[in-house]
C-alpha positions in Angstrom: -37.9 -36.8 -14.6 -35.0 -35.6 -12.3 -34.7 -38.8 -10.4 -34.6 -40.8 -13.7 -31.7 -38.6 -14.9 -29.8 -39.2 -11.6 -30.3 -42.9 -11.9 -28.9 -42.8 -15.5 -25.8 -40.9 -14.4 -25.0 -43.1 -11.4 -23.4 -45.9 -13.3 -21.4 -43.4 -15.4 -20.3 -41.6 -12.3 -19.2 -44.9 -10.5 -17.2 -46.0 -13.6 -15.6 -42.6 -13.8 -14.5 -42.6 -10.2 -13.1 -46.1 -10.3 -11.3 -45.3 -13.6 -9.6 -42.3 -12.1 -8.8 -44.3 -9.0 -7.1 -47.1 -11.1 -5.3 -44.6 -13.1 -4.0 -43.0 -9.9 -2.9 -46.4 -8.5 -0.9 -47.1 -11.7 0.6 -43.6 -11.6 1.7 -43.9 -8.0 3.3 -47.3 -8.6 5.1 -46.0 -11.6 6.3 -43.0 -9.5 7.5 -45.1 -6.7 9.3 -47.6 -9.0 11.0 -44.6 -10.9 12.1 -43.1 -7.5 13.4 -46.4 -6.3 15.4 -47.1 -9.5 16.8 -43.5 -9.3 17.7 -43.7 -5.7 19.4 -47.2 -5.8 21.1 -46.7 -9.2 24.1 -44.7 -7.8 24.6 -47.2 -4.9 24.4 -44.4 -2.3 21.1 -43.6 -0.4 21.0 -40.1 0.9 18.5 -38.6 3.5 16.7 -36.7 0.6 16.4 -40.0 -1.4 14.8 -41.8 1.7 12.5 -38.8 2.3 11.3 -38.8 -1.3 10.6 -42.6 -1.1 8.7 -42.4 2.1 6.7 -39.4 0.9 5.7 -41.2 -2.3 4.8 -44.3 -0.4 2.6 -42.3 2.1 0.8 -40.7 -0.7 0.3 -44.0 -2.4 -1.2 -45.7 0.7 -3.4 -42.6 1.2 -4.6 -43.0 -2.3 -5.5 -46.6 -1.7 -7.8 -45.6 1.2 -9.6 -43.3 -1.2 -11.1 -46.2 -3.3 -14.6 -45.5 -4.2 -17.3 -47.8 -2.9 -19.3 -49.8 -5.5 -23.1 -49.5 -5.2 -23.3 -53.0 -3.6 -20.7 -52.0 -0.9 -22.8 -48.9 -0.3 -26.0 -50.8 0.2 -24.2 -53.3 2.6 -22.9 -50.4 4.7 -26.4 -48.8 4.9 -27.8 -52.2 6.0 -25.3 -52.4 8.9 -26.3 -49.1 10.3 
């Protein structure tokens, strides 16, 4: 009974993880675009502006590395081990 419940929750869990990841990607892209427009709108780039852009870009790239694996990818990784 418990294993059946876990099997039913697995697709929901994967869809939820991927949905959160895609929402995060779009949020980071919006944030980087917003910061870029704000930084370049006055025609002067300060050290603070550059720091904000690099920080947002770093977090965006870090978020990309957190992409959840699909069940097929997990099975392929287990076979390689």
